[in-house]
N, C-alpha and C positions, 0 to 999 in steps of 0.2 A: 538548503533547507530554510533559508530566510523566507523563501516564497510561501512556505506553509504558514508562518506567522502572519505574513501580509494578507494571505488569502482569508485567514480567520478574521482579521481586522476588517476586511471588506464586507464579509458577511455580517459581522457584528454591527457595522455601520448602517446596514440596511434594516436590521431587525431590532436594534436597540437604540436607546437615547444616548447620544455621545456623552462620555464622562464629564466633559466641561459643562454641558447644560444640566446634567443630572446633579452635579455638585452644587448648583445654585439652590436646589431644593433639599436634597438629602443624599448622602453617599449610598449608592446602590452596589450590591455585590453581584457580579456576573459569574456564571458557572460554565466552564468548558469541560466537556468529557473527552478524554483521549483514549482510543482503543487501539492498542498496538498488537499486531500479529507477529509475535516474536518474543524472545527472552528479555527480561528487564535489563540485562547487562549491556544490550546494544542501544539503549535509549538515552543515557546521559548526554552524549554530544549533541544529539538532536534536541533534547529538552532545553539545553542551554541557549541555543539559537532561537528556539521557539519562544521561550520566555522573553528573550531580548527583543524580538520583533514585536511582541505584544506590549512590552513596557514602553517602547519608543512611541507608541500610539496611545498611551495613557492607561493601559490595562496592566496593573501591577498585582502580583500574587501577594496576599496578606493585606492589601488595601481595598481594592475593589474587584478582585478576581480570585476565584477558587478553581483549582485544577483537580479533576477526578481522573486518575490514570489507571488503566487496567492492562495487563499483559496476558496473552494467551498463545499457546503453541499448538493447539488442536482446534479443529472446526467446532467441536462440541463446547470447548471452553470459550471460544469466541462468541458463540451464540448466547451462552449463559452470561458472560460479561456484558454483552451488548444490551441484553434485557435489564441487567442490574443498573447499568448507566442510564437507560431510558427512565427507569423508575425514580431517578434523582432529578428528573425534569431539567436537564441542562439547557442553556440557551443555544448551544451548538455542539455537535459531536465531530471530533477530528479523528479520522480513521487512517491508519498508517499506509496500508496497501489494499489491493483488491479484496482479499478474503475478509479483512476487517470491515471494509466498506459494505460488503454484501451482508455481513452479519448485522451491521447497524441498520441497513435499509430494511432488512427483514423484521427488525425490532420496532421501527417507527416509520410512519409515513408523514409525520408533521414536523418533527425537530430537524432543523437544517443539518446536513451532513457534508463534511468536506474530506475528500480523500487526498492524501499527499502524493500518491503515485499509483498509476494503473496502466498496464501495458495496452489494454484495449477496453475502456469503460463501456463502449457501446456493445461490443460482443458479449460482455459479461453482465449486461442488463442493468448497469448502474445508472446510465443516462440514456435519453432517447437519441441524442446526437451530440457531437462536440460543439456545434454552433448553438444549439438550443437544448441544454441538458434536461429541462423540465423537472417536475417532481420536486423533491426536497434534497437532491444529491448533486454535488458538483465537485470539481477538483482538478488535479493535474495529471496529464497522461505523459508517461516517461518514454514511450516507444510506440511505433506503429505496429499493426498486426503482422507485418512481414519482417520484423526486425530479426527474429531468430534465423530465418533463412538468409538474410543479408550477412549475418555474422559468419555463417558457414561459407558463403561466397568469398568473404574477405580472407578467411583462413585458407581457402583454396588458392587465392591469388598470392598470398604470402608464402605458402608451402605447397607448390604445385604437385609434389609427389604424394601428398596425403591421400590415402585411399580408404582408411578406416578411422572413424572418430567415435570416441566413447562419450556418452551423455549420462551424467549422474543427476537424478532429479528426485524430488519429494512427491511421491504418488498421492499424498493427501492434499496437494495444492493444485486446484483446478486451473489456475493461471499457468503454471508450469506445464501442465498436461497439454494445453493448447500450443505452447512454445515447442514442445517435443514434436508434436504433429507437424508443425511448420518446418522444423529442422529435418525431419524424415522426408518431407515432400521435396525440400531443396536438395537433399542428398541424392535422391533418385535422378534429378536433372543433372547433377554434377558428377554422377558416377562414383559416389562415395558411400561406403558401407557404414551404417550407424549402429553402434552397440549401446543399447539403452539399459541402464542399471538403475533400479529404484531403491531408495532408502527412506522408509516411512518413519522419520524421526531419528534422533541421535543413536538410539539403540541398534539400529540397522546399518549405521554408517560404516563400521569396521568391515563387516562382511561385504558391503557394496563396493568399498574401495578395493578389496581383494579381487573382485570380479572385473575391475578395470585394468588389471595388470596384463595387457597384451599389446603387441606392437601397433603403433598408430601410423607410422611411416613405413612404406614398403618400397 
């Protein structure tokens, strides 16, 4: 996650006056908005590394940096939080994953946006291409578009007798929907039956787990 802090520093270096030069005139405070697609409980470890990366390059919270952090677990809440952050007019927006980046992109076409991880930013319309992102969005891709199929291939190599695989996914997440399709396509080639079970949020998790209780190896 250190890369996230470094990526933000690079963007700030392009759009802002470096802190050392600015300090010669007057101390300026920079504002970074952080939009997280997930519960707040998952953020502290990432937040610590994020702040460390920024402080190592002269951006220190409480001195010349203000962090505005929002957490959202539904698409509707992501959209609302993204719009609220844009109204604060931050220097840059850091989005945790693809849904957060999409919400931020829908909310602004001018404020720079950095996403920390996306399985396929081109397919999801975040960037024009990996080589030339274009627009106001850039970031890190954590997998290729065929990664889900590759995982199933590796599973088949490790456990050749596997004939049925259960997939538990969040139907509210468009990124996972694409991965499920890739898994199903790979399963047909490998002769594996895929049992897809959806849980739209924590409330549906218990029932979904009950539907997964069937033999995987035959």
